[in-house]
C-alpha positions in Angstrom: 22.1 38.0 8.7 19.7 38.4 5.8 20.7 35.0 4.4 20.0 33.3 7.7 16.5 34.9 8.0 15.6 33.7 4.5 16.5 30.1 5.4 14.4 29.9 8.6 11.0 29.2 6.8 12.7 26.4 4.8 14.1 24.8 7.9 10.7 24.9 9.7 9.0 23.4 6.6 11.5 20.5 6.5 11.3 19.9 10.2 7.5 19.3 9.9 8.0 16.4 7.5 10.3 14.1 9.4 10.4 12.0 12.6 13.2 10.5 14.6 12.4 7.2 16.2 15.0 5.2 18.1 17.8 7.0 16.2 16.1 6.3 12.8 14.8 9.0 10.6 11.6 8.8 8.6 11.0 11.5 6.0 7.7 12.6 4.6 7.3 13.1 0.8 4.5 15.7 0.5 3.1 14.2 3.7 2.8 15.0 7.4 4.0 12.5 9.9 2.8 11.8 13.5 3.6 9.1 16.0 1.5 7.7 18.8 1.3 4.3 20.5 4.0 2.6 18.3 2.2 3.7 15.2 3.4 6.3 12.6 0.5 8.0 10.8 1.4 9.4 7.3 -1.1 11.8 5.9 -0.4 12.7 2.3 -1.3 16.1 0.8 -3.3 14.4 -2.1 -1.8 16.7 -4.7 0.1 14.2 -6.8 1.0 10.5 -7.2 4.1 9.5 -5.3 3.4 11.0 -1.9 4.4 9.1 1.3 7.5 8.2 3.4 11.1 7.2 3.0 13.5 5.5 5.5 17.1 5.0 4.7 19.0 1.8 5.9 22.8 2.2 5.9 24.9 0.1 5.6 23.3 -2.9 4.1 25.4 -6.0 4.2 23.1 -9.0 3.3 21.3 -10.1 0.2 18.5 -10.8 -0.4 17.1 -7.9 1.5 13.4 -7.9 2.7 11.4 -4.7 3.5 8.7 -5.9 6.0 6.0 -3.5 7.1 2.6 -3.7 8.9 0.1 -1.2 7.4 -3.5 -0.1 7.5 -5.4 3.0 6.4 -7.1 4.5 3.4 -5.7 4.9 -0.1 -3.6 3.1 -2.6 0.2 2.6 -2.1 3.2 0.7 -3.3 6.4 -0.4 -1.5 9.7 0.4 -3.2 13.4 -0.4 -2.5 15.9 1.9 -4.0 19.6 0.8 -3.9 22.6 3.2 -4.0 26.4 2.6 -3.8 28.7 3.9 -1.2 29.4 6.8 -3.6 25.7 7.7 -3.8 25.2 6.3 -7.3 21.7 4.9 -8.0 21.9 1.1 -8.7 18.5 -0.5 -8.9 14.9 -0.1 -7.8 12.4 -2.8 -6.9 8.7 -2.0 -6.7 5.7 -4.0 -5.3 2.3 -4.4 -6.9 -0.2 -1.8 -5.9 -1.7 -2.2 -2.4 -5.2 -1.1 -1.4 -5.2 -0.2 2.3 -8.1 -1.1 4.6 -8.9 -0.7 8.3 -7.4 -4.1 9.0 -3.7 -4.4 9.9 -1.8 -6.4 7.3 1.8 -7.5 6.8 3.5 -6.6 3.5 7.0 -7.6 2.3 9.1 -6.6 -0.7 12.3 -8.6 -1.3 15.2 -7.7 -3.5 18.4 -9.4 -4.6 21.0 -6.7 -4.0 23.7 -5.6 -6.4 27.2 -6.3 -5.1 27.9 -2.5 -4.8 24.8 -1.7 -2.7 25.6 0.1 0.5 22.4 1.9 1.2 18.7 1.2 0.7 15.8 3.6 0.8 12.6 1.8 2.0 9.7 3.8 0.5 5.9 3.8 0.8 4.3 5.9 -1.9 0.7 6.6 -3.1 -0.1 5.2 -6.6 -3.0 7.6 -7.1 -3.6 11.3 -6.7 -5.5 11.1 -3.4 -5.3 12.2 0.2 -4.2 8.9 1.9 -3.9 8.1 5.5 -1.3 5.4 6.0 -0.7 3.9 9.5 2.5 1.9 10.0 3.5 -0.1 13.1 7.0 0.6 14.3 7.3 -2.1 16.9 
């Protein structure tokens, strides 16, 4: 019983940093996530570079693969695609140029030619500066 009670704070902490939308999971990386009116709002803690969100696509069967997202907000971010094999082995990473967000909705894409072994892709949006960013992402 003592072990279970020591795990409860960890479970609550993890639960506050992910969303399930239409069977898909979005995980916050040092960020809180909220959804309203077909928009996910990602608010980073501002404590380090590399805060944001990750969404895993599995299985991936076509190449090239394009990560397309509609964003607005405040802060500086990058898009990243991280490929792994069916055995969970890291294969390759593709990163966009830095993006400066604004109040205007804009479409962004990142395309990667996938390795033959790629089974899973992490679609990632991360801050490129140590700052508290507010990133809004359209989900439909």
